[in-house]
C-alpha positions as CSV (number, residue, x, y, z in Angstrom):
1,M,-8.1,-39.3,-33.2
2,K,-6.9,-35.7,-32.6
3,A,-3.7,-34.9,-30.8
4,I,-4.2,-34.6,-27.1
5,L,-0.9,-33.2,-25.9
6,F,0.0,-29.6,-26.7
7,I,3.5,-29.9,-28.0
8,S,6.0,-27.5,-29.6
9,P,7.5,-28.8,-32.8
10,E,10.5,-26.4,-32.9
11,S,13.0,-29.0,-32.0
12,E,13.2,-32.6,-30.9
13,A,14.3,-31.5,-27.4
14,G,11.4,-29.1,-27.2
15,I,9.0,-31.9,-28.2
16,F,10.4,-34.2,-25.4
17,R,10.0,-31.4,-22.9
18,Q,6.4,-30.8,-23.8
19,I,5.7,-34.5,-23.6
20,L,7.0,-34.5,-20.1
21,R,5.2,-31.3,-19.1
22,G,2.2,-30.9,-21.5
23,K,-1.4,-30.9,-20.3
24,L,-3.6,-33.9,-21.2
25,D,-6.8,-32.4,-22.7
26,L,-9.8,-34.7,-22.6
27,E,-12.3,-31.9,-22.5
28,S,-12.3,-30.4,-26.0
29,E,-13.7,-32.1,-29.1
30,P,-14.0,-34.9,-29.8
31,W,-13.6,-36.1,-26.2
32,P,-17.0,-35.1,-24.8
33,S,-18.6,-37.7,-27.0
34,I,-16.0,-40.4,-26.2
35,S,-16.9,-43.1,-23.6
36,D,-15.5,-42.9,-20.1
37,S,-14.0,-46.3,-20.5
38,A,-12.0,-45.2,-23.6
39,K,-10.8,-42.0,-21.8
40,D,-9.8,-44.1,-18.8
41,L,-7.7,-46.3,-21.1
42,V,-6.0,-43.3,-22.8
43,R,-5.2,-41.7,-19.4
44,K,-3.6,-44.9,-18.1
45,M,-1.6,-45.4,-21.4
46,L,-0.2,-41.9,-21.1
47,I,1.0,-41.9,-17.5
48,R,4.5,-40.4,-17.7
49,D,6.0,-42.7,-15.1
50,P,6.7,-46.0,-17.0
51,T,6.6,-48.0,-13.8
52,K,2.9,-46.9,-13.3
53,R,1.9,-46.8,-17.0
54,L,-0.2,-49.8,-18.3
55,T,1.8,-52.6,-19.8
56,A,0.9,-53.8,-23.3
57,H,-0.8,-56.8,-21.7
58,E,-2.8,-54.6,-19.3
59,V,-3.9,-52.5,-22.2
60,L,-5.2,-55.5,-24.1
61,C,-7.1,-56.6,-21.0
62,H,-8.7,-53.3,-20.4
63,P,-12.6,-53.3,-20.5
64,W,-12.7,-51.0,-23.5
65,I,-10.6,-53.5,-25.5
66,V,-12.2,-56.8,-24.4
67,D,-15.9,-55.9,-23.8
68,D,-18.1,-54.9,-26.7
69,A,-20.8,-53.6,-24.4
70,V,-18.5,-51.0,-22.8
71,A,-18.2,-48.8,-25.9
72,P,-21.7,-48.1,-27.1
73,D,-22.6,-47.0,-30.6
74,K,-22.8,-43.2,-30.9
75,P,-23.4,-41.1,-34.0
76,I,-20.0,-39.5,-34.0
77,D,-18.8,-40.4,-37.5
78,S,-19.9,-42.1,-40.7
79,A,-20.3,-45.6,-39.1
80,V,-24.1,-45.5,-39.1
81,L,-24.2,-44.5,-42.8
82,S,-21.8,-47.3,-43.6
83,R,-23.9,-49.9,-41.8
84,L,-27.0,-48.7,-43.6
85,K,-25.2,-49.3,-46.9
86,N,-24.1,-52.7,-45.9
87,F,-27.7,-53.5,-44.8
88,S,-29.0,-52.7,-48.3
89,A,-27.0,-55.6,-49.8
90,M,-28.5,-58.2,-47.4
91,N,-31.3,-60.7,-48.3
92,K,-34.7,-60.5,-46.8
93,L,-34.2,-63.4,-44.4
94,K,-31.0,-61.9,-43.0
95,K,-32.7,-58.5,-42.5
96,M,-35.6,-60.1,-40.7
97,A,-33.2,-62.1,-38.5
98,L,-31.3,-58.9,-37.6
99,R,-34.4,-57.2,-36.6
100,V,-35.3,-60.1,-34.3
101,I,-31.9,-59.9,-32.7
102,A,-31.9,-56.1,-32.5
103,E,-35.2,-55.9,-30.7
104,S,-33.9,-58.3,-28.0
105,L,-30.9,-56.2,-27.1
106,S,-30.7,-54.0,-23.9
107,E,-30.6,-50.2,-24.0
108,E,-26.9,-50.4,-23.0
109,E,-26.1,-52.5,-26.1
110,I,-28.1,-50.3,-28.3
111,G,-26.1,-47.3,-27.1
112,G,-26.5,-43.9,-28.8
113,L,-28.7,-45.3,-31.6
114,K,-31.9,-44.7,-29.6
115,E,-31.0,-41.0,-29.4
116,L,-30.0,-40.9,-33.1
117,F,-33.4,-42.4,-34.0
118,K,-35.1,-39.7,-32.0
119,M,-33.0,-37.0,-33.6
120,I,-33.9,-38.1,-37.1
121,D,-37.6,-38.7,-36.2
122,T,-38.3,-35.0,-35.8
123,D,-42.1,-35.3,-35.5
124,N,-41.8,-38.0,-32.8
125,S,-44.1,-40.3,-34.8
126,G,-42.0,-43.4,-34.0
127,T,-41.2,-43.8,-37.7
128,I,-38.7,-42.1,-40.0
129,T,-39.9,-40.8,-43.3
130,Y,-37.8,-40.2,-46.4
131,D,-37.6,-36.4,-45.7
132,E,-36.6,-37.1,-42.1
133,L,-33.9,-39.5,-43.2
134,K,-32.6,-37.1,-45.8
135,N,-32.4,-34.2,-43.3
136,G,-30.9,-36.4,-40.6
137,L,-28.1,-37.7,-42.9
138,K,-27.4,-34.1,-43.9
139,R,-27.0,-33.2,-40.2
140,V,-24.4,-35.9,-39.6
141,G,-22.4,-34.8,-42.6
142,S,-23.7,-37.0,-45.4
143,D,-23.7,-35.7,-49.0
144,L,-25.6,-38.5,-50.6
145,M,-27.7,-37.8,-53.6
146,E,-31.5,-38.3,-53.4
147,P,-31.5,-41.6,-55.3
148,E,-28.9,-43.0,-52.9
149,I,-31.0,-41.9,-49.9
150,Q,-34.1,-43.5,-51.4
151,A,-32.1,-46.7,-51.8
152,L,-31.1,-46.7,-48.2
153,M,-34.7,-46.0,-47.2
154,D,-36.0,-48.9,-49.3
155,A,-33.3,-51.2,-47.8
156,A,-34.1,-50.4,-44.2
157,D,-37.8,-50.5,-44.7
158,I,-38.1,-54.2,-44.3
159,D,-42.0,-54.3,-44.3
160,N,-42.3,-51.9,-47.3
161,S,-44.4,-49.5,-45.3
162,G,-42.8,-46.5,-46.7
163,T,-41.2,-45.5,-43.4
164,I,-38.5,-46.9,-41.1
165,D,-39.7,-47.9,-37.6
166,Y,-37.4,-48.3,-34.6
167,G,-36.8,-52.0,-35.0
168,E,-35.9,-51.6,-38.6
169,F,-33.6,-48.8,-37.8
170,L,-31.7,-50.8,-35.1
171,A,-31.4,-53.8,-37.4
172,A,-29.9,-51.6,-40.1
173,T,-27.5,-49.6,-38.0
174,L,-26.2,-51.7,-35.1
175,H,-22.6,-52.9,-35.3
176,M,-22.5,-56.5,-36.5
177,N,-20.4,-57.7,-33.5
178,K,-23.5,-57.2,-31.4
179,L,-25.7,-59.0,-33.9
180,E,-23.7,-62.1,-34.8
181,R,-23.0,-63.5,-31.4
182,E,-23.7,-67.2,-31.1
183,E,-26.5,-66.8,-28.5
184,S,-28.1,-64.2,-30.7
185,L,-28.0,-66.4,-33.8
186,V,-29.5,-69.3,-31.8
187,S,-32.3,-67.1,-30.6
188,A,-33.0,-65.7,-34.0
189,F,-33.0,-69.2,-35.6
190,A,-35.5,-70.4,-33.0
191,F,-37.8,-67.5,-33.9
192,F,-38.1,-68.9,-37.5
193,D,-38.0,-72.6,-36.5
194,K,-41.5,-72.5,-35.0
195,D,-41.8,-76.2,-34.3
196,G,-38.3,-76.6,-32.9
197,S,-37.4,-79.3,-35.5
198,G,-33.9,-77.8,-36.2
199,F,-34.9,-76.6,-39.7
200,I,-36.6,-73.6,-41.1
201,T,-39.2,-74.8,-43.7
202,I,-40.9,-72.9,-46.4
203,D,-44.1,-72.9,-44.4
204,E,-42.3,-71.5,-41.3
205,L,-40.6,-68.8,-43.5
206,S,-44.0,-67.9,-44.9
207,Q,-45.3,-67.5,-41.3
208,A,-42.4,-65.2,-40.4
209,C,-42.9,-63.1,-43.5
210,Q,-46.6,-62.6,-42.5
211,Q,-45.5,-61.5,-39.0
212,F,-43.2,-58.9,-40.6
213,G,-45.9,-57.7,-42.9
214,L,-44.0,-58.9,-46.0
215,S,-46.0,-59.7,-49.1
216,D,-45.0,-60.6,-52.7
217,V,-41.9,-62.5,-51.5
218,H,-40.4,-65.4,-53.4
219,L,-40.1,-68.0,-50.6
220,E,-38.5,-70.7,-52.7
221,D,-35.7,-68.2,-53.8
222,M,-35.2,-67.2,-50.1
223,I,-34.7,-70.8,-49.1
224,K,-32.5,-71.6,-52.1
225,D,-30.2,-68.6,-51.4
226,V,-29.3,-70.2,-48.0
227,D,-29.9,-73.9,-48.5
228,Q,-26.4,-75.2,-49.1
229,N,-27.3,-78.9,-49.3
230,N,-30.4,-78.4,-51.5
231,D,-32.7,-80.3,-49.1
232,G,-35.4,-77.6,-49.4
233,Q,-35.0,-76.2,-45.8
234,I,-32.5,-74.3,-43.8
235,D,-30.6,-75.9,-40.8
236,Y,-28.8,-73.9,-38.2
237,S,-25.3,-74.1,-39.8
238,E,-26.7,-72.8,-43.0
239,F,-28.5,-70.0,-41.2
240,A,-25.4,-69.0,-39.2
241,A,-23.2,-69.0,-42.4
242,M,-25.7,-66.7,-44.0
243,M,-25.7,-64.4,-41.0
244,R,-21.9,-64.1,-40.9
245,K,-21.3,-63.9,-44.7
246,G,-20.0,-60.6,-45.9
247,N,-20.0,-58.9,-42.5
248,A,-17.4,-56.1,-42.2
249,G,-16.0,-57.2,-38.8
250,G,-12.8,-55.4,-39.3
251,T,-14.0,-51.8,-39.2
252,G,-14.3,-49.1,-36.6
253,R,-13.3,-50.0,-33.1
254,R,-12.1,-53.4,-34.2
255,T,-9.6,-51.8,-36.6
256,M,-8.3,-49.7,-33.7
257,R,-8.0,-52.9,-31.5
258,N,-6.0,-54.6,-34.3
259,S,-3.6,-51.7,-34.6
260,L,-3.2,-51.7,-30.9
261,H,-1.9,-55.3,-31.1
262,V,0.7,-54.2,-33.6
263,D,1.9,-50.9,-32.2
264,L,1.5,-51.2,-28.4
265,G,4.9,-52.8,-27.8
266,E,6.6,-49.7,-29.2
267,L,4.2,-47.2,-27.8
268,L,4.4,-48.4,-24.2
269,K,8.1,-49.3,-24.2
270,P,9.8,-47.5,-21.2
271,S,12.5,-45.0,-22.2
272,E,16.0,-46.5,-22.3
273,N,17.5,-43.3,-21.1
């Protein structure tokens, strides 16, 4: 994050004077694209009077820290590209489940991804073509080669239609902390468990694949990849383990939160002078 206080580095005393008098700038880049909640936290952390400044405990209780829904996803860095790459490594069942979850989320939870989809879908067709994805990634600073872009395209195109529709795009680019909540996993499992038996059978998986327009899938292999006890079906614990396996939960905002836990004691300690 860029420096937000204009300070003079000439001497230690000069730096201290500028900290006391410097103007807090939350107007220039990158602040216009930062959420109001995040800016509220920064302002309250930088109050000069230590008696009015947030304590470490109050910072850790701030909505931006504790509430995932407060800081929506916005295309301000390479996070979306990173998520697309992670999505490419997932199996078909997990991709289908993520789409089921993504399509049930509110617009608030989806955040800036709706606008990003519209930005990439330049012809407003409701789907993203290879050329649109290539041009869109270039606009957000990606320097991927064409084979890599095609690999991302193929990974996000769950139904093999040759384009990425809105549901597929959300499934591939939403932050995993919004997709792996317990209630979301229960809902997704119920989508596949058509008869409510507590198991996803090969017949139910076949029905789901048909709903998603998937053909030429190896159902037995899909079951085997997840079926830990080898009973030929998938129970909820096996499904949840698959959904949580390999998720990069420590990136982005979570990383910042973790560093806050480490550094806030020093950062917010009142001056001893």
